C-alpha positions as CSV (number, residue, x, y, z in Angstrom):
1,M,-57.4,3.6,8.8
2,H,-56.1,5.7,11.7
3,M,-54.9,3.9,14.9
4,N,-55.5,5.3,18.3
5,N,-52.7,5.7,20.9
6,I,-53.5,2.4,22.6
7,Q,-53.3,0.5,19.3
8,E,-50.0,2.3,18.4
9,K,-48.6,1.4,21.9
10,H,-49.5,-2.3,21.5
11,I,-48.0,-2.5,18.1
12,K,-44.8,-0.8,19.2
13,E,-44.5,-3.1,22.2
14,Y,-45.0,-6.1,20.0
15,L,-42.4,-4.9,17.5
16,D,-39.9,-4.2,20.2
17,K,-40.4,-7.6,21.8
18,N,-40.0,-9.4,18.5
19,K,-37.2,-7.4,17.0
20,M,-34.6,-9.4,15.3
21,S,-30.9,-8.7,15.6
22,L,-28.9,-7.8,12.5
23,D,-27.3,-11.3,12.6
24,E,-30.8,-12.9,12.7
25,I,-31.9,-10.7,9.8
26,Q,-28.8,-11.6,7.8
27,Q,-29.3,-15.3,8.5
28,A,-33.0,-15.1,7.3
29,F,-31.8,-13.5,4.0
30,L,-29.1,-16.1,3.6
31,D,-31.4,-19.0,4.3
32,S,-34.0,-17.7,1.8
33,F,-31.3,-17.1,-0.8
34,T,-29.9,-20.6,-0.3
35,M,-33.3,-22.4,-0.4
36,N,-34.1,-20.5,-3.6
37,Q,-30.7,-20.9,-5.2
38,V,-30.4,-17.2,-5.8
39,S,-27.4,-16.3,-8.0
40,N,-24.9,-13.5,-7.3
41,E,-26.5,-11.3,-9.9
42,E,-30.0,-11.9,-8.5
43,A,-28.8,-11.3,-5.0
44,A,-27.2,-8.0,-6.0
45,A,-30.4,-6.9,-7.8
46,L,-32.5,-7.9,-4.7
47,M,-30.2,-5.9,-2.4
48,V,-30.4,-2.8,-4.5
49,S,-34.2,-3.1,-4.8
50,I,-34.5,-3.6,-1.1
51,M,-32.3,-0.6,-0.4
52,R,-34.2,1.6,-2.8
53,N,-37.5,0.6,-1.1
54,M,-35.9,1.3,2.3
55,M,-34.7,4.7,1.2
56,Q,-38.3,5.6,0.1
57,M,-39.8,4.7,3.5
58,S,-41.0,8.0,5.1
59,H,-38.5,8.1,8.0
60,N,-35.6,7.4,5.7
61,A,-36.9,9.6,2.9
62,D,-37.2,12.5,5.3
63,Q,-33.5,12.2,6.2
64,L,-32.5,12.1,2.5
65,N,-34.8,15.0,1.6
66,E,-33.1,17.1,4.3
67,L,-29.8,16.4,2.5
68,G,-31.4,17.6,-0.8
69,I,-31.7,14.0,-2.2
70,D,-34.9,12.8,-3.7
71,P,-35.1,9.1,-2.9
72,H,-37.6,8.5,-5.7
73,K,-35.1,9.7,-8.4
74,L,-32.1,7.6,-7.4
75,S,-30.4,5.4,-10.1
76,I,-28.9,2.0,-9.4
77,D,-25.5,3.8,-9.2
78,D,-26.8,6.3,-6.7
79,V,-28.2,3.6,-4.5
80,T,-25.1,1.5,-4.6
81,Q,-22.9,4.6,-3.8
82,M,-25.1,5.4,-0.8
83,M,-24.9,1.8,0.3
84,S,-21.1,1.9,0.1
85,I,-20.9,5.1,2.1
86,W,-23.3,3.8,4.8
87,C,-21.5,0.4,5.0
88,K,-18.2,2.1,5.5
89,E,-19.6,4.4,8.2
90,Y,-21.3,1.4,9.9
91,A,-18.0,-0.6,9.8
92,K,-16.3,2.2,11.7
93,S,-18.6,1.7,14.6
94,L,-17.8,-2.1,14.9
């Protein structure tokens, strides 16, 4: 299904209006993990899985492909190394 420009504009406006802060996103994860009594190991596996999925989204995959990285071929170690690099870079901006 292809959206027209008006539909895309309305969706973008809705998403912009309802965008959560990083603190709100973090709290939603923590609340869900707490309610479901997620263990440390399960949380780690979920975070890597989420990150792998994020890296394969088209806008993120394009960025990685430009660096010569195929996001569909990343191991757990590759994903966690990328997470570590990005976390350190993000922390510098705080």
